N, C-alpha and C positions, 0 to 999 in steps of 0.2 A: 848599250842597247837601248832603243827607244822604249817609251812606256808601253805596257802590255796592251794588245788589241782586245777589245771587248765586243762580243756579240750578245745582243740582248733581244729576246723575243718573248712576247706575251701572247697567250691564247686562252680563250674561255671555252671549255667543253660543256656539253649538256650532261655528260656522264658524271657520276659521283667520284670522289677522290680514290676510292679503292679500285675502280675500273681503270682510271687514268694511270694510277701508280703501277698497276699490273702491266699495262700496255707499255709504259716507258721503261719498266724494269726488265722486260723480256728482250734480251740482246737481239735476238733474231728478228724482232719487229722493227729495228731501227735502221735497216739498210736504206729504205727510201727517204728517211728523215735526213740522212747525211750524204746521200748519193754514193753509198759505199757498199762493198760486199762485206758482210759481217759474219764471222764464225765464232762460236763459243769456244773459248780456250779452257775455262775452268769455272766450276760452280763456286758459289760463295762458301764462306766458312761454316755458316749455320743454316743457310737457305740457298736455293738455286740462284737467285738473283741478288743476294745480299752482299754485304761487305766481303771483299776478296774475290767476287766473281769477275771474270776477265773476258773481254771480247777482242778479237783481232779485226782490224778494219783495213780494207784495201780500197783506195780511191784512185781509179784510173791508173796512170803509169807511175804514180808516186809510191815510195817505199811503204810497205805495210807497217802498222804499229798496233800496240796493245793498249787498251784502256781498262783500268781496274776500278771497281766501285770502292770508295773509301768511306762513305756514309750512306746508310739506308735506314730511314725512319719511316715505317709503314704509313702509306697514304699521305705523306707530307714532304719528304725530302729525299733526293738522291744526289750524291756528289761522286765525281769520278776524276781520274787524272790519267795522263799517258804514263804507262809504266814500262814501256819498252819500244824502242824504235821511233820512226817518224822524223819529220823535218821541223816540227814545231818545238818550241822550248817553253817549259813552265805551263804546259797546257792543263787546264782544269775545266770542269763543267759542274753547274749547280742547277738543279731543277726543284723549285719550290712549288708545292701544291697547296692551294687554299680553297676550302669549301665556299661555294657561293650561296646566297640566300635562297635561290631557286633549286638547290640540290645538285648543281653542277660543280665544276672545278675550274679555278683560275690557275694557270701555269705561268710562272715567272722563271724563265730559262736564261741563264747567263753562262757564257763560255769565255775564258781568258787564255791568252797565249802570246808568245813572241815568236819571231822567226829570225834565223841568222842572216838572211839576205835582205837588204833594203827593199821595201815595197812588198815583199812576199806576204807578210802578215795582213796588210790591208787587202790584198787580193783574196786571200783565204777567208778573211772576215766577211767580205762582200758575198762570196760564193756560199759560205756557210749560213749567213743570215737569210739569203734568198731561198736556199734549200729547206732550211728549218721552217721558215715562215710559210712556204708553199705547201709543205707536206705534213706539218704537225697535226693538222686537223683530221688526217686520215688514220691516225693511231686509235682513236676512239671517237664516238659521237660527242 
């Protein structure tokens, strides 16, 4: 299998990290970000959007899949992975939030994955990069 595909998007919000973290952590907010229909499957182990919280994603005609939060460090880090279904392999996401000097938040967002069919990962990577880049700024000011 080829080297994993990486999607990398950065964005600077004028909102503070707690506002951005809350927006990114709320599963139902993420539909436009990924161009997907998103349904909450499960709340987290100790908080609604914390570790263990799971969302189901349905993107067009593709098979649905679940993503589960694996790390949640308030106002600084969210990590997740595909936990069920889907056509991608080894899929993971990492959102790092850093306060900016002017009170805003810098987001460094990386997604990694492979696909079993040649060329599929590259196509998914381009679509995902475009969708996230275009829509991330709508989550919070």
